[in-house]
C-alpha positions in Angstrom: 10.4 -16.8 129.5 13.8 -17.8 130.4 14.2 -16.2 133.7 15.7 -18.0 136.5 13.4 -19.8 138.7 13.4 -20.9 142.2 13.4 -24.7 141.5 15.8 -26.4 143.9 17.5 -29.6 143.3 17.6 -30.9 146.7 14.5 -32.9 146.6 14.7 -36.5 146.1 12.4 -36.3 143.0 14.7 -33.7 141.7 17.6 -35.9 142.4 16.2 -38.9 140.4 15.5 -36.4 137.6 19.1 -35.1 137.4 20.4 -39.0 137.6 17.7 -40.0 135.0 18.8 -37.1 132.7 22.6 -38.3 133.0 21.5 -41.9 132.2 19.5 -40.7 129.2 22.5 -38.4 128.1 25.0 -41.4 128.2 22.7 -43.5 126.0 22.6 -40.7 123.6 26.2 -40.3 123.7 26.7 -44.1 123.0 24.1 -43.8 120.3 25.8 -40.7 118.6 29.3 -42.3 118.6 28.7 -44.9 116.5 26.3 -42.8 113.9 27.1 -40.1 111.5 26.5 -37.4 114.0 29.5 -38.5 116.0 31.0 -34.8 115.8 28.3 -33.5 118.0 29.3 -32.4 121.4 28.9 -34.7 124.3 25.4 -34.7 125.5 26.6 -35.6 128.9 28.6 -32.6 129.3 25.8 -30.3 127.9 23.5 -31.9 130.6 25.8 -31.4 133.5 26.3 -27.9 132.3 22.8 -27.5 132.3 22.1 -28.7 135.9 25.3 -26.9 137.3 23.6 -23.4 136.0 20.4 -24.3 137.2 21.4 -25.3 140.8 23.6 -22.6 142.5 24.1 -24.7 145.9 26.3 -27.6 143.8 29.0 -27.5 141.3 28.5 -30.8 139.8 32.2 -31.2 139.2 32.2 -34.7 140.5 29.4 -35.4 138.3 31.3 -34.0 135.4 34.4 -36.3 136.1 32.4 -39.5 136.4 30.4 -38.8 133.2 33.8 -38.0 131.6 35.1 -41.4 132.6 31.9 -43.3 131.2 32.5 -41.2 128.2 36.0 -42.3 127.9 35.0 -45.9 128.1 32.4 -45.4 125.6 34.8 -43.6 123.3 37.6 -46.0 124.0 39.8 -43.2 124.5 42.5 -42.6 127.2 40.9 -43.1 130.6 40.6 -39.8 132.4 41.1 -37.6 129.3 37.5 -36.6 128.9 36.8 -36.7 132.4 39.6 -33.9 132.8 38.1 -32.0 130.1 34.7 -32.2 131.3 35.7 -30.9 134.8 37.8 -28.1 133.2 34.9 -27.1 130.9 32.4 -27.2 133.7 34.8 -25.1 136.0 35.0 -22.5 133.5 31.5 -22.5 133.0 30.8 -22.1 137.0 33.0 -18.9 136.8 30.1 -17.0 135.3 27.1 -19.2 135.8 25.0 -16.3 137.7 25.1 -14.3 134.3 24.6 -17.5 132.2 21.5 -18.1 133.9 19.9 -14.9 132.9 20.4 -15.3 129.0 17.9 -16.7 126.8 18.5 -20.3 125.6 19.8 -18.8 122.1 22.1 -16.5 124.1 23.3 -19.3 126.4 24.1 -21.4 123.1 26.2 -18.5 121.7 28.0 -18.2 125.0 28.8 -22.0 125.0 30.3 -22.0 121.4 33.8 -20.6 122.3 34.1 -23.0 125.2 33.1 -25.7 122.7 36.0 -24.5 120.3 38.2 -24.6 123.4 37.0 -28.3 124.1 37.5 -29.4 120.6 40.9 -27.6 120.3 42.2 -29.4 123.6 40.8 -32.7 122.4 42.5 -32.4 119.1 45.9 -31.4 120.7 45.7 -34.1 123.1 44.5 -36.9 120.7 45.2 -36.0 116.9 42.1 -37.3 115.0 43.0 -38.8 111.8 40.0 -37.3 109.8 39.1 -36.7 106.1 38.8 -33.4 104.7 34.9 -33.5 105.2 35.1 -34.8 108.7 37.7 -32.3 109.5 35.0 -29.9 108.4 32.5 -31.2 110.6 34.8 -31.5 113.5 35.6 -27.9 113.6 32.0 -26.8 113.0 30.5 -28.7 115.4 30.4 -26.0 118.1 27.9 -24.3 116.0 25.6 -27.2 116.5 25.1 -26.0 119.9 22.8 -23.1 118.4 20.3 -26.2 117.7 21.2 -28.7 120.3 21.1 -26.3 123.4 17.7 -25.1 123.4 16.5 -28.8 122.3 18.1 -30.1 125.2 17.6 -27.2 128.1 13.8 -26.5 127.2 12.7 -30.0 128.3 15.1 -30.1 131.2 13.7 -26.7 132.6 10.1 -27.7 132.0 10.8 -31.3 134.1 12.7 -29.5 136.8 10.0 -27.0 137.3 7.7 -29.9 137.7 9.6 -31.7 140.2 10.1 -28.5 142.3 
């Protein structure tokens, strides 16, 4: 069911799909930042991870950097901080993306959880968040939300990329 496909992202329709998914992810990130679900991992980061593991001919690190800059602007944080973290996070994922592609969606989510903890930890170290006891609990449990969030995100993207190929 989750076997790698030969779908290529090099076609014009596929590129527009990637850019459209980035725009939708940015909109979702903007909505999540001002909602009670602010503790969820950045959707734009998850989308760029999906496309970088789906397409083996590109790394998408420049896309991760640009999306990180946009996330910095949305989050009103230090410009370049999330760009650096997104790029670093994607670089770490790219080191084993061939194996990652073979996993089921749940296995992929379980693989992303330690990386999300690393992301949260680096973000906490670089920008200490003044959180209450309840929000601190949510902040450190947010990587586990990938178990639900990753399949919801990856399944439609896989379906759309297969149609565009």
